[in-house]
N, CA, C and O atoms as a DFTB+ gen file, in Angstrom:
524 C
 N C O
     1  1       0.758      -1.204      -0.038
     2  2       0.020       0.130       0.072
     3  2       0.685       1.484       0.047
     4  3       1.480       1.762       0.945
     5  1       0.454       2.236      -0.791
     6  2       1.492       3.367      -0.730
     7  2       1.019       4.471       0.170
     8  3      -0.102       4.495       0.676
     9  1       2.036       5.469       0.352
    10  2       1.654       6.330       1.381
    11  2       0.545       7.391       0.890
    12  3       0.459       7.517      -0.331
    13  1      -0.184       8.053       1.569
    14  2      -1.186       9.002       0.482
    15  2      -0.183      10.156       0.614
    16  3       0.729      10.380       1.411
    17  1      -0.725      10.876      -0.561
    18  2       0.220      12.024      -1.054
    19  2      -0.072      13.318       0.019
    20  3      -1.120      13.616       0.591
    21  1       0.955      13.816       0.054
    22  2       1.182      14.917       1.027
    23  2       0.606      16.155       0.508
    24  3       1.018      16.291      -0.643
    25  1      -0.161      17.115       0.841
    26  2      -0.288      18.326       0.100
    27  2       0.945      19.067       0.230
    28  3       1.697      18.956       1.198
    29  1       1.176      19.961      -0.938
    30  2       2.485      20.576      -0.823
    31  2       2.529      21.674       0.284
    32  3       1.542      22.373       0.509
    33  1       3.545      21.789       0.877
    34  2       3.602      23.109       1.860
    35  2       3.914      24.504       1.189
    36  3       4.395      24.636       0.063
    37  1       3.597      25.443       1.982
    38  2       3.771      27.226       1.307
    39  2       5.504      26.735       0.876
    40  3       5.930      26.965      -0.256
    41  1       6.147      26.230       1.664
    42  2       7.802      26.110       1.673
    43  2       7.750      25.690       0.274
    44  3       8.312      26.409      -0.552
    45  1       7.128      24.577      -0.124
    46  2       7.394      24.035      -1.519
    47  2       6.559      24.696      -2.576
    48  3       6.950      24.528      -3.731
    49  1       5.528      25.386      -2.399
    50  2       4.947      25.896      -3.303
    51  2       5.632      27.349      -3.713
    52  3       5.294      27.852      -4.784
    53  1       6.456      27.930      -2.986
    54  2       6.924      29.054      -3.324
    55  2       8.451      28.928      -3.879
    56  3       9.177      29.839      -4.277
    57  1       8.751      27.422      -3.783
    58  2      10.232      27.118      -4.361
    59  2      11.068      26.764      -3.476
    60  3      12.279      26.827      -3.685
    61  1      10.545      26.329      -2.331
    62  2      11.948      25.687      -1.304
    63  2      12.702      26.319      -0.739
    64  3      12.533      27.504      -0.451
    65  1      13.821      25.550      -0.434
    66  2      15.098      26.248      -0.204
    67  2      15.588      27.394      -0.935
    68  3      16.026      28.389      -0.358
    69  1      15.513      27.263      -2.380
    70  2      16.107      28.332      -3.155
    71  2      15.354      29.640      -2.790
    72  3      15.957      30.702      -2.639
    73  1      14.234      29.537      -2.678
    74  2      13.359      30.712      -2.527
    75  2      13.732      31.541      -1.488
    76  3      13.986      32.742      -1.570
    77  1      13.755      30.695      -0.306
    78  2      13.898      31.412       1.122
    79  2      15.508      31.864       1.299
    80  3      15.862      32.751       2.076
    81  1      16.354      31.149       0.501
    82  2      17.831      31.611       0.500
    83  2      17.779      33.204      -0.241
    84  3      18.366      34.228       0.108
    85  1      17.043      33.020      -1.143
    86  2      17.061      34.367      -1.896
    87  2      16.400      35.626      -1.281
    88  3      16.761      36.790      -1.452
    89  1      15.227      35.117      -0.433
    90  2      14.427      36.089       0.296
    91  2      15.646      36.502       1.444
    92  3      15.985      37.686       1.456
    93  1      16.118      35.834       2.125
    94  2      16.934      36.348       3.413
    95  2      17.934      37.006       2.876
    96  3      18.168      38.111       3.365
    97  1      18.789      36.532       1.746
    98  2      20.235      36.879       0.999
    99  2      19.682      38.467       0.989
   100  3      20.254      39.328       1.657
   101  1      18.415      38.781       0.092
   102  2      18.115      40.202      -0.315
   103  2      17.997      40.812       0.736
   104  3      18.761      41.769       0.863
   105  1      17.012      40.517       1.900
   106  2      16.881      41.103       3.278
   107  2      18.221      41.456       3.631
   108  3      18.414      42.670       3.695
   109  1      19.171      40.737       3.870
   110  2      20.216      41.223       4.891
   111  2      21.137      42.029       3.941
   112  3      22.019      42.739       4.425
   113  1      20.983      41.953       2.801
   114  2      21.939      42.921       1.993
   115  2      21.288      44.324       2.079
   116  3      22.033      45.290       1.913
   117  1      19.924      44.541       2.330
   118  2      19.260      45.861       2.612
   119  2      19.623      46.149       4.023
   120  3      19.795      47.325       4.343
   121  1      19.763      45.168       4.931
   122  2      19.963      45.248       6.382
   123  2      21.416      45.693       6.611
   124  3      21.617      46.574       7.446
   125  1      22.331      45.214       6.010
   126  2      23.628      45.852       5.979
   127  2      24.121      47.079       5.799
   128  3      25.194      47.469       6.260
   129  1      23.154      47.896       4.946
   130  2      23.546      49.394       4.751
   131  2      22.640      50.170       5.191
   132  3      22.479      51.287       4.698
   133  1      21.864      49.691       6.237
   134  2      21.161      50.295       7.255
   135  2      21.384      50.763       8.473
   136  3      21.387      49.933       9.382
   137  1      21.598      52.024       8.762
   138  2      22.332      52.512      10.028
   139  2      21.709      52.291      11.222
   140  3      22.273      52.225      12.314
   141  1      20.341      52.157      10.970
   142  2      19.508      51.830      12.362
   143  2      19.704      50.375      12.666
   144  3      20.133      49.946      13.737
   145  1      19.376      49.702      11.698
   146  2      19.170      48.108      11.917
   147  2      20.430      47.332      12.208
   148  3      20.528      46.535      13.142
   149  1      21.451      47.637      11.291
   150  2      22.998      46.979      11.191
   151  2      23.515      46.950      12.484
   152  3      24.329      46.054      12.706
   153  1      23.170      47.908      13.616
   154  2      24.000      47.839      14.855
   155  2      23.421      46.581      15.740
   156  3      24.066      46.051      16.644
   157  1      22.139      46.200      15.348
   158  2      21.553      45.316      16.205
   159  2      22.050      43.809      16.087
   160  3      21.780      42.836      16.792
   161  1      22.768      43.918      15.098
   162  2      23.481      42.347      14.828
   163  2      24.872      42.540      14.971
   164  3      25.528      43.115      14.102
   165  1      25.396      42.066      16.083
   166  2      26.525      42.330      16.637
   167  2      27.822      41.419      15.766
   168  3      29.008      41.730      15.661
   169  1      27.351      40.628      15.403
   170  2      28.501      39.637      14.329
   171  2      28.858      40.587      13.345
   172  3      28.011      41.366      12.908
   173  1      30.184      40.599      12.902
   174  2      30.684      41.217      11.816
   175  2      29.816      40.892      10.478
   176  3      29.257      41.693       9.728
   177  1      29.879      39.327      10.399
   178  2      29.487      38.778       9.346
   179  2      27.833      38.451       9.623
   180  3      27.427      37.686      10.498
   181  1      27.019      39.176       8.717
   182  2      25.747      38.854       8.942
   183  2      25.447      37.372       8.150
   184  3      24.265      37.092       7.946
   185  1      26.219      36.678       7.824
   186  2      25.683      35.352       7.645
   187  2      25.206      34.361       8.484
   188  3      24.279      33.687       8.034
   189  1      25.666      34.077       9.735
   190  2      25.015      33.603      10.775
   191  2      23.744      33.845      11.036
   192  3      22.938      32.937      11.236
   193  1      23.400      35.264      11.061
   194  2      21.926      35.697      11.402
   195  2      21.060      35.227       9.984
   196  3      20.056      34.528      10.120
   197  1      21.472      35.616       8.752
   198  2      20.625      35.092       7.809
   199  2      20.606      33.756       7.758
   200  3      19.602      33.350       7.173
   201  1      21.396      32.821       8.181
   202  2      21.192      31.308       8.233
   203  2      20.070      31.103       9.115
   204  3      19.199      30.309       8.759
   205  1      19.943      31.864      10.499
   206  2      19.184      31.348      11.522
   207  2      17.749      32.147      11.094
   208  3      16.690      31.768      11.594
   209  1      17.778      33.060      10.320
   210  2      16.439      33.447       9.781
   211  2      15.919      32.546       8.666
   212  3      14.742      32.188       8.611
   213  1      16.815      32.209       7.815
   214  2      16.501      31.205       6.538
   215  2      15.862      29.898       7.505
   216  3      14.677      29.569       7.546
   217  1      16.762      29.399       8.102
   218  2      16.167      28.394       8.820
   219  2      14.876      28.223       9.415
   220  3      14.038      27.330       9.294
   221  1      14.905      29.311      10.105
   222  2      13.453      29.627      10.824
   223  2      12.280      29.760       9.885
   224  3      11.381      28.919       9.874
   225  1      12.289      30.757       9.142
   226  2      11.174      30.658       8.160
   227  2      10.949      29.505       7.405
   228  3       9.784      29.234       7.114
   229  1      12.043      28.629       6.959
   230  2      11.690      27.520       6.348
   231  2      11.106      26.429       7.157
   232  3      10.455      25.509       6.662
   233  1      11.363      26.562       8.438
   234  2      10.566      25.604       9.323
   235  2       9.310      25.989       9.608
   236  3       8.362      25.204       9.632
   237  1       9.222      27.327       9.859
   238  2       7.806      27.541      10.011
   239  2       6.784      27.615       8.935
   240  3       5.575      27.692       9.154
   241  1       7.353      27.588       7.723
   242  2       6.213      27.542       6.486
   243  2       6.433      26.092       5.748
   244  3       6.198      25.928       4.551
   245  1       6.913      25.068       6.619
   246  2       6.693      23.572       6.188
   247  2       7.968      22.750       5.635
   248  3       7.989      21.633       5.118
   249  1       8.871      23.517       5.864
   250  2      10.515      22.647       5.350
   251  2      10.860      22.009       6.586
   252  3      10.207      21.670       7.573
   253  1      12.313      21.926       6.191
   254  2      12.963      21.127       7.185
   255  2      12.751      21.880       8.532
   256  3      12.389      23.043       8.706
   257  1      13.114      20.787       9.564
   258  2      13.063      21.402      11.018
   259  2      14.471      21.671      11.469
   260  3      14.617      21.619      12.690
   261  1      15.463      21.926      10.809
   262  2      16.550      22.309      10.716
   263  2      16.895      23.487      12.010
   264  3      17.839      23.418      12.797
   265  1      16.102      24.286      11.969
   266  2      16.117      25.335      13.158
   267  2      16.061      24.747      14.392
   268  3      17.088      24.735      15.071
   269  1      14.986      24.224      14.837
   270  2      14.456      23.338      16.113
   271  2      15.757      22.551      16.229
   272  3      16.425      22.734      17.246
   273  1      16.157      21.766      15.380
   274  2      17.163      20.710      15.825
   275  2      18.357      21.249      16.211
   276  3      19.058      20.714      17.069
   277  1      18.674      22.347      15.605
   278  2      20.132      22.992      15.828
   279  2      19.881      24.025      17.125
   280  3      20.819      24.253      17.888
   281  1      18.639      24.605      17.323
   282  2      18.488      25.740      18.203
   283  2      17.380      25.593      19.158
   284  3      17.126      26.444      20.010
   285  1      16.699      24.456      18.995
   286  2      15.324      24.097      20.187
   287  2      14.313      25.127      19.787
   288  3      14.513      25.717      18.725
   289  1      13.271      25.416      20.483
   290  2      12.068      25.970      20.306
   291  2      12.742      27.575      19.949
   292  3      13.771      28.040      20.439
   293  1      11.878      28.200      19.009
   294  2      12.411      29.426      18.330
   295  2      12.499      30.903      19.417
   296  3      13.250      31.868      19.274
   297  1      11.498      30.680      20.468
   298  2      11.673      31.734      21.698
   299  2      11.917      32.830      21.063
   300  3      12.994      33.358      21.337
   301  1      11.046      33.506      20.053
   302  2      11.477      34.812      19.262
   303  2      11.435      35.990      20.234
   304  3      12.285      36.873      20.115
   305  1      10.543      36.060      21.147
   306  2      10.421      37.294      21.869
   307  2      11.763      37.527      22.808
   308  3      12.291      38.623      23.000
   309  1      12.256      36.102      23.422
   310  2      12.887      35.966      24.298
   311  2      14.516      36.321      23.459
   312  3      15.400      36.949      24.041
   313  1      14.647      35.866      22.243
   314  2      16.010      36.063      21.501
   315  2      16.163      37.248      21.024
   316  3      17.274      37.560      20.595
   317  1      15.283      38.007      20.995
   318  2      15.147      39.449      20.509
   319  2      15.075      40.399      21.830
   320  3      15.260      41.585      21.555
   321  1      14.923      40.218      22.740
   322  2      14.808      40.961      24.111
   323  2      16.001      41.651      24.211
   324  3      15.870      42.820      24.573
   325  1      17.099      41.279      24.000
   326  2      18.243      42.094      24.316
   327  2      18.257      43.648      23.343
   328  3      18.928      44.652      23.585
   329  1      17.429      43.460      22.377
   330  2      17.480      44.726      21.417
   331  2      16.179      45.773      21.443
   332  3      15.032      45.491      21.099
   333  1      16.572      46.816      21.850
   334  2      15.397      47.827      21.794
   335  2      14.819      47.921      20.326
   336  3      15.491      48.345      19.385
   337  1      13.360      47.436      20.203
   338  2      12.903      47.190      18.858
   339  2      11.538      48.349      19.022
   340  3      10.525      48.094      19.672
   341  1      11.750      49.454      18.388
   342  2      10.614      50.606      18.618
   343  2       9.929      50.242      17.008
   344  3      10.182      49.378      16.169
   345  1       9.010      51.307      17.076
   346  2       8.124      51.185      15.870
   347  2       9.002      51.812      14.675
   348  3       8.563      51.517      13.564
   349  1      10.114      52.590      14.683
   350  2      10.708      52.711      13.625
   351  2      11.624      51.598      13.220
   352  3      11.675      51.277      12.033
   353  1      12.426      50.922      14.216
   354  2      13.180      49.505      13.868
   355  2      12.144      48.584      13.368
   356  3      12.426      47.977      12.334
   357  1      10.965      48.363      13.928
   358  2      10.025      47.577      13.306
   359  2       9.934      48.212      11.666
   360  3      10.423      47.606      10.712
   361  1       9.417      49.168      11.577
   362  2       9.230      49.901      10.230
   363  2      10.312      49.475       9.095
   364  3      10.105      49.019       7.971
   365  1      11.487      49.759       9.729
   366  2      12.609      49.582       8.986
   367  2      12.677      48.075       8.485
   368  3      12.681      47.894       7.267
   369  1      12.722      47.169       9.194
   370  2      12.785      45.907       9.259
   371  2      11.817      45.394       8.168
   372  3      12.200      44.616       7.294
   373  1      10.463      45.890       8.255
   374  2       9.466      45.522       7.083
   375  2       9.594      46.197       6.128
   376  3       8.995      45.705       5.172
   377  1      10.287      47.465       5.815
   378  2      10.589      48.025       4.654
   379  2      11.565      47.020       3.844
   380  3      11.322      46.749       2.668
   381  1      12.809      46.416       4.603
   382  2      13.554      45.904       4.156
   383  2      13.186      44.319       3.772
   384  3      13.718      43.666       2.875
   385  1      12.300      43.938       4.543
   386  2      11.680      42.734       4.145
   387  2      10.486      42.917       2.944
   388  3      10.143      41.931       2.290
   389  1       9.950      44.103       2.731
   390  2       9.206      44.163       1.785
   391  2      10.031      44.215       0.385
   392  3       9.615      43.676      -0.640
   393  1      11.238      44.923       0.473
   394  2      12.071      44.577      -0.870
   395  2      12.484      43.099      -1.030
   396  3      12.878      42.771      -2.149
   397  1      12.450      42.246      -0.143
   398  2      13.177      40.947      -0.277
   399  2      11.781      40.333      -0.836
   400  3      11.794      39.766      -1.929
   401  1      10.779      40.426      -0.218
   402  2       9.564      39.484      -0.581
   403  2       9.088      40.021      -2.001
   404  3       8.327      39.306      -2.653
   405  1       9.469      41.153      -2.471
   406  2       9.170      41.651      -3.652
   407  2       9.937      41.047      -4.675
   408  3       9.388      40.787      -5.746
   409  1      11.183      40.778      -4.484
   410  2      12.058      40.084      -5.256
   411  2      11.823      38.503      -5.949
   412  3      12.236      38.052      -7.017
   413  1      11.107      37.968      -5.034
   414  2      10.710      36.757      -5.076
   415  2       9.594      36.309      -6.253
   416  3       9.365      35.171      -6.663
   417  1       8.953      37.621      -6.676
   418  2       8.058      37.266      -7.741
   419  2       6.729      36.429      -7.646
   420  3       6.049      35.929      -8.542
   421  1       6.575      36.432      -6.317
   422  2       5.176      35.314      -5.723
   423  2       3.785      35.741      -6.562
   424  3       3.691      36.682      -7.350
   425  1       2.900      34.945      -6.240
   426  2       1.646      35.161      -6.930
   427  2       1.051      36.094      -5.975
   428  3       1.561      36.179      -4.858
   429  1       0.005      36.823      -6.289
   430  2      -0.636      37.667      -5.501
   431  2      -1.274      36.964      -4.151
   432  3      -1.275      37.604      -3.100
   433  1      -1.739      35.817      -4.200
   434  2      -1.915      35.129      -2.913
   435  2      -1.057      34.711      -2.003
   436  3      -1.320      34.612      -0.804
   437  1       0.271      34.381      -2.658
   438  2       1.515      33.760      -1.947
   439  2       2.102      35.074      -1.430
   440  3       2.662      35.030      -0.335
   441  1       2.046      36.139      -2.029
   442  2       2.629      37.261      -1.431
   443  2       1.832      37.869      -0.106
   444  3       2.323      38.330       0.924
   445  1       0.407      37.712      -0.488
   446  2      -0.218      38.181       0.973
   447  2      -0.002      37.330       1.867
   448  3       0.397      37.723       2.963
   449  1      -0.234      35.807       1.596
   450  2       0.003      35.149       3.013
   451  2       1.371      35.287       3.643
   452  3       1.369      35.390       4.870
   453  1       2.325      35.303       3.138
   454  2       3.661      35.640       3.577
   455  2       3.809      37.041       4.060
   456  3       4.608      37.269       4.968
   457  1       3.142      37.947       3.555
   458  2       3.565      39.503       4.114
   459  2       2.666      39.607       5.281
   460  3       3.098      40.303       6.200
   461  1       1.274      38.952       5.471
   462  2       0.604      39.409       6.662
   463  2       1.397      38.556       7.932
   464  3       1.378      39.070       9.050
   465  1       2.094      37.238       7.726
   466  2       2.800      36.737       8.551
   467  2       4.053      37.680       9.081
   468  3       4.271      37.982      10.254
   469  1       4.747      38.030       8.028
   470  2       5.589      38.934       8.327
   471  2       5.560      40.243       8.948
   472  3       6.553      40.776       9.444
   473  1       4.167      40.848       8.901
   474  2       3.774      42.273       9.638
   475  2       3.374      41.817      10.990
   476  3       3.549      42.496      12.003
   477  1       2.836      40.653      10.967
   478  2       2.370      40.085      12.556
   479  2       3.468      39.905      13.229
   480  3       3.396      40.339      14.378
   481  1       4.775      39.273      12.849
   482  2       5.878      38.789      13.590
   483  2       6.644      40.266      13.710
   484  3       7.174      40.615      14.765
   485  1       6.643      40.895      12.798
   486  2       7.457      42.381      13.186
   487  2       6.849      43.099      14.250
   488  3       7.536      43.550      15.166
   489  1       5.282      43.281      14.193
   490  2       4.823      43.857      15.232
   491  2       4.738      43.105      16.549
   492  3       4.143      43.662      17.472
   493  1       5.200      42.051      16.718
   494  2       4.942      40.996      18.141
   495  2       6.633      41.203      18.462
   496  3       7.054      40.842      19.561
   497  1       7.437      41.716      17.593
   498  2       8.789      41.621      17.917
   499  2       9.204      42.993      18.871
   500  3      10.068      43.083      19.743
   501  1       8.220      44.046      18.342
   502  2       8.617      45.221      19.003
   503  2       8.410      45.278      20.811
   504  3       7.344      45.056      21.384
   505  1       9.598      45.600      21.420
   506  2       9.561      45.569      22.701
   507  2       9.826      46.937      23.486
   508  3      10.000      46.849      24.701
   509  1       9.864      48.054      22.947
   510  2      10.513      49.360      23.269
   511  2       9.262      50.452      22.628
   512  3       8.991      50.644      21.443
   513  1       8.651      51.049      23.807
   514  2       7.979      52.272      23.418
   515  2       8.865      53.428      22.504
   516  3      10.073      53.662      22.537
   517  1       7.719      54.091      21.629
   518  2       8.643      55.379      20.963
   519  2       8.976      56.312      22.102
   520  3       8.397      56.398      23.185
   521  1       9.731      56.808      21.778
   522  2      10.602      57.904      22.649
   523  2       9.442      59.224      22.594
   524  3       9.697      60.294      23.147
């Protein structure tokens, strides 16, 4: 007896690992030149941060569980707690992510689904009131 066919995940639908690699590479190319966000990444090389984000997003959207296998539960609020994230930082993050999402050439439905999640995630990471 054969296994029932699994529905493709959003990860698969938008192109799997290569799509998420492009998304994150474009995002971090933007962040690298941002005077507000770049200081939030203490590592000289943004590669490790990019890898963590890529693994997290891949796992979230139905891809490999590499993030949890290597790092445990995401605990995103806790991991971001050391950084003061106000509305300006949140909005800068979203602006760079918008450029990255636009670079993927997704369908309107795919774009909407991904973008709604990213907005929710960005707002949930804000941990500092505006001055």
